[in-house]
N, C-alpha and C positions, 0 to 999 in steps of 0.2 A: 504362426500362420497370420497372414495379413487379414485385417478385419475391416468391415465396412462401417465407418463411423461418421457421426456429425460432430463438428467442433463448435463450441459455443463460448465466445470470449470477446472482449472489447479492447482493453488497454494494452500497453506494451508488454506488461508482465505475462500476458497470455500468448503473445506472438511466438516467443521462443518454443513454447510447448507445441504449438501447431507445426512449426518447422521440424521439431523432433519427431512428431508423429508421421509427417510426410517422409522424413529420412528413414524411418523404421519400416517403410513400405506399406503402411496402411492406406486404404482407399478412403479419401475424404469425400463423402457423398454430398455434403453441404456444409457451409459455414454460416453460423448465426452470429450476428453482432448487433450492438445498439445502433439505432438509426443515426445517419449523419446529422450533425448539429452545427449551428453558427459558431465560427471561431475567427480570431484575429481582428484586426482593425476594420476590415471590410465585412465582417460577420458572414463570410462565405460558408455555405454548407460544407462541412469537412467530415469525411468518413473516419471511423475509429482506426487505430493502427492495425488491428486484426483485419478489418474490412479491406483496407488499402492493400495489405500484404496478400490476402487471399485473392482479391481481384487481379492483382498483378500476376499471380500464379495460374490464372484461368479457372479458379474454383467458383462454383455457384455460391453466392452470398445472399442471405435473407436477413432483412432488418425490420421485423415486426415490432410495433409498439407494445404488444402484449401477446402472450401465448394462451390466453384464456378463451379465445373464440374457437368454436368447434371446427371451423374451416382451417385454422392454423394448426390445430391438433391433428386433423386428418392429413394435412400436407406433410406434417412431421412423421406420422405413422407410415405414410406411403413411401418413405425413404427406405423402409425395410432394413433397419440398422442392426448391426451386432451390438454397438455401444455408442454412447455419446460421452464426450469429454468436455467438461465445463471448467473454465478458468476466468473468474471475475467477469462474468457475462453481464450481470446487472438487471436481469429480469427473473421473477419468480417462475419456477417450472411447476405447472399444475400436475396433478397425479397422472392424467392421461399421457403427458409428455414423459414423465418419469418411467411409466410402465411400457412405453413403446419399444425401446431397444431390447433385443434379446437378453443382453447381459446387464442392462441397467445403465444408469448415468453415473459417471465417475467425476468427482469434483476435486480439483487441485486447490487446496486452501492454504493460505500463507500464515499458518500458525500450527502449534502442536495442540490439537483439540483434546479436551474441551476448553483449553485456554484460548480466549479471544475468538469466540464465534462472532460472526457479524461483519460489518462493512469496512472497518479500518484496522485490521489486525496488525499491520506493520507499524503504523504510527503509534497505536496504543501500547504495543509491546515496549517500544523505546520510552514513551512518556511515563510508563509505569515503572521503569527501571529494571525490566526483566534482563536477565543475563543470557538467556537462550531462547531461540525460537526455531522455526523450521517450516517444512511443507508437509502436509498430510494429503494422501490420496484417499478420498472418502467416498463411499457409496451414498448417493443422494436419496433422501426421503423427504416427506412433507415438511418436517421441522427445519428450522434455520440452523444449518451446519450441525445437525444432530446425528447424522448417519454413521454407520460403522466404518472404522478406518482399515483400509487395505494395506497401506505401507506408509512409512514416514522417513524423513531425513532431517537432521538437525544441524544447527549452526549457532555459534556463540554470538551474542550482541556485545560489542566492545564500546568503550567510551569514545571511540573515534567514529562510530557508526552514526549516520543520519538515516532518515527514512529513505532517502535516495540511494545511498550505498547499500542498505539492507534490501531494498526492493530489487536492485540489480543482482545481488547474490542469490536471493530467493528465486528470482526468475530463472537463473541458471540451474538451480537445484530442481525446480519444478520440471524444467525441460529434460533433465536427466531421469527424474523419477517417473514421469508419466508413461513412457513406453514400457518400462519395467513393470509398473503396477498393472498396466493393461494386459501385458502378457501373462502375468500371474493370475489375473481374473479370468482370462480366456481359457487357460489350461488347468485351472483349479489348483495350482500349486501354492497359491496364497489365499487364505481365508480372511474375510473381514472380521474385525474384532469390535464389539459394541463399545461405545464410549460410556464412561461413567459420568455422573453429574458432579462428582467431587472436583473442586478446583475450577468449575465453569465460570467464565467471565464473558461479558458481551462488549465487543469493540464497536461502540457507537460511532456514527459519522462525526467527522470533525466539524465543529461549529465555530462561529465567530468568537464565542466566549472562551473557547480553548486557546485562542491565538494571543490574547493580550497577556503580557508578562506581569505578574504580581510580585514585585521585589520583596514583599514581606514573607514570601514562602522560602523554604530551605533552598540552599544553593544547588544541591543535587537534583531537586525536583525541577528547578528552573533550567538547569543544564539539560535534563532529559526532555523537557518541553521544547527547548530550542532545537535540539537535534531531531526530535521526533516529528517536528513540523517542517523540516528542511528537506528539499528546497521549496516545497509548496504545501500549504498556503503560506507558511512562514509565521513564526512568532514575532511579536512586535512590541515596542514601547515608544514613548514620546520623550523628546529632549528639546529644551529651549536653546536654540542655536543662535539667538540674538534677534530673531525676527518672529518670535512666537514659537509655539510647539510644532515640532516636526516629527512625523512618524518614522521610526527607524525599524526596518525589518532585520531581525537578527537570524543569521543562517548557520552559524557554527559558534561553539563556545567550548570552554574547558573549565573544570574545577581547579582551583588553586589550593595551596597549603596555607594561605593567609587567613588570619583571624582579625576581626575588626569590630569596633564599637560604633562605626559610622551608621548613619541613618540608612535603612534599606533603600537601594536605588541610587545611592551616592557613588560617584567615581572616586576611588581612594588614591588614584594616581592619574597620570596622563596617558596610560596605556590601555584604557578601557577595562580596568579591573573594577567591578561593581559589587558593592556590599549587598548582602542578602539578609533575609529575616532571621537566620540562625547564627549570624555573626561570621559566616564563611563568605568566600568571595568567588565570583564567576568572572572569568576573562572572556570578553567578546572577541571573536577571531575573524568573523566575516559578517559584513553588514551591507545594507542597501537602502539608499534614500529614495523617496518618491521620484519616479521618472529616471532614476539612475540605474547603473548596472551593479551587480554584486561585487564588492571589493574586499580583499583581505584587509585586516586591521591597519597595517602599515600604510597602504595606499589610501584607505578611508581617512585616516588621521592626517595625512598630508594635505588633504583638501578640506577636511572638517575636523579641526581640533576639538577634543572634549577634555578640557583641563580638569585637574583635581578639583573636586567639590561640585562638579556638574551633577544636577539631580535628574535622574531618569524616572519617569512615571508611567 
């Protein structure tokens, strides 16, 4: 049966879920998204991907800075919703918001809970070296990602995955899962299962400290850091290219079978093979100089040679 729902989301990972709910025939009473923010060189106010998509489809869009004010909560309750579907919205939902829809609020979370509750589950899963992740359809409650899980879908994390590639795969899985989970919630065929606290981790926001590469760390950890922060914000290091240190953003890498006694951070050849703290070697495969575009290693080296013995820091 078609349901009357509010959709609450902001980034591109959420847009596909909204499209899937529309395609499933549900009535989208309103879309909530983060307010437009300055972007680009001109710092023009720019709507979120979900906002832009919803507006183009003629849907009502609301962009409050907070949902704590009584008037915002009353406006939400007045929608007379069957359910709300939430995907990376970015605002805390107070209890009156959670209580307003008849069936509650369903959150699509990009991890297998209780692993990686919080803000950056995709990046943190790769950075931690996890081999599997997925999407959970979770009933929301006051705690941060603590609600019971209605349905899940899983996917492996490979050594070729970046945060970008995993984001896109999880977005597609979320779009497939959301209508199915909502249908199960509505007809009672699927019952939420409470989370355990065993294995719980918190996916904290990515900070500047997370981005700089420490070559004294093990090669596998560095490779996971590089892939987990690609394409944005990007892991980085510095190299002296003849005119002082230059910051290099590293966007893709691979572990090699090489062993070395070279100083961590030293290039052991002229193909961007870099010594790490455990005596293993990471090869850098995609890089970006300040003001330049991302380049594969061959193209990067054609314009910026890094000979054997170059020290990265």
